[in-house]
N, C-alpha and C positions, 0 to 999 in steps of 0.2 A: 768401481761401483757403476756409475753412469758416465756419460760423456758430456762435455761442455763444448758444443760445436760453435757457439757464438763468438768466443774471443779468439780462438786459435787460428781461424782462417786468415785473419788479416794482421796478426801480430808480427810475423817475420816472413813476408811473402817471398823475398829473394832466397832465403834459406830453404823454405818449403820447395820452391822450384828447383833449386840446386840439388836438394835431397832427392826429389822425384826423378830428376835426370839420371842420377846414379842408381837409385833403387829400382826403377823400372827395368833397367838393363840387367842388373845383378839378379833380380827376382824372376827374370824371364817373362815379364809382362809384355814386352815388345816382341811381336812376331812380324818380322819384315817379310812382305811378299814381293816378288820380283817386279810386279807391275803396279800393284795397288798401294804399296807403302804400309806403314804400321796401321793396325786396327785402332778403333776408337779408344779402347781400354788402354792402349799404349801411348796415347797422345794427350788425353785429358788428365789434368792434375786432379787426383782424388781429393775429397774433403779432408781437412785436417781438424783434429780435436784432441782434447786431453781428457783423461779419466778424472772423475771426482769433481769436487766443487771448490778446491783450493790448491795452490801451487805445490804444497808439500805432499798432498795426497796424489796429485798428478805425477810427481816425480817418483813416488814410491811405487805406484801401480805400473808406470812405464818400466821401471826396473824389473818388476815381476814378469812383464811381457818379454823383456829382453833376455832374462835368464831362463825362460821357458816354463815358469811356474804358472803364469796367468794365460789361459787359453779361452777365456769366456768373460762376458760382461753382461750386465742386466740393467735395464732402464725401465722405470715405471712408464706405462703407456701414456699416462697423463703428461709426462714431460715432453714426449713427442708431440702430443696434441697441442700443448701450450705454445710450443715453439713453431708449430705448423711445419714440422719436419716429416719427411717420409720415413717409414720404417725401413730398417736394413733388410736386404735380401741376400740370399746365397750368391756369392761371387763378387759382392761389393768390395772395393778396395778402399782403405783409409790410411791416412798418415797420422800416427799417434804422436802427439807433441808432449814435451815436458811442461812443467809448471810455468815456464817463461814463454811458452808458445813455440819453442824450437823443435824441429822434427827429430824424432828418435826411432820410429819403427814404421814399416809398411806392413799392414795386415790385410788378409782376405777373409771375409765372412764365409764360413762353411756351413752354418746351420742357424736358422732363426725359428723361434717358437714363442708364441704368446700364451701364457697360462697364469692362473691365479698365484699370487705370492705364496700361499700355503701349499701349493702343489709343486714348487721347485724342489728338486730332490738332492740328495747328498752328493751324487756324482757331479751335478752342475756346480754345487757349492765348492767342491774340491777344485773343479776346473777354473773357478774364479781366482783361486790361488791366494786368497786373503785370509788374514788371521790364522787360526789353527786349521783351516780348510774343512771344518765340520759344518753340517747343516745347522746346528744350533747356533754356532758363531755367525754363520752367514745370515740367518734370520734376525738375530739380535742387532748386528751391525747395519744391515740394510733397513730394518725398521727404523732405527735411530736416524739413519741418513735420510730416508724418504720422509719421515716426519719433519725434518728440517727443511728439505728442499721443496716439498710439495705445498707447504703452507703458503708461501708467497705466491704460488700459482693458483691459489684458491681451491686446491685439491687436498684431500685428506688420505692418510695412510689407512688401509684396511687389509685384513688378512686375505680377503678375496679379490683385492684389486689386481687388474691385469698387469703383468710384468713381461716385457719383451726380453727374452733370453737369447743371447747371441754367442755362438762359438766361432772362433777364428783361428787362423794359422799365421804364424810369423813368417813373412816372405823375405824381409830384409830389415836389419842385418842378421844373417845367419851366422853360426859360430865361425865359419871360415871368413866371413866378411868383417868381423869385429876389429881386426887390426887395421882395416882400410877405412872404416867408418869412424868419424869423430864421435865422441861421447856427446850426449845431448847438451851437457853443460859447456862443452868446448866449442860448439857450433856458433 
């Protein structure tokens, strides 16, 4: 559903760094130049966060990313504003963590669009990979979710509220990497 960037960044910093060291090479993020060294994207550890607002949901949604079902996510614009966080942009890298804050996936944002809740389409709902992957299910579950998480922020759900929709690709672990990468619960 959305991400919780507040807790995961500092939960397991050594595991995040170790994950990044492997993931950046396996995903081809590091491009060494003979004289200049790796580029900025290959040296800075990307932000880490988990999906949802509780550990069980974070674990479930990370699993959907790892099996290729979940290739999109959405966040109410009000959540970014309340956290004073920048909006994602195409090319952003992120480390997705499990419910305990351990790294599980490296993703890259491929598309970002902000639109009213009631204009999110069925293709996007299916890409989120949740529930039965229909637009009706997406709308019902996300309305319930945003009514719960927006209230403490002093915001309210509305059918016309702006939603930041983000599509992403899984960079690591890819299917061939799975045997080499520890499962999120093993890290």
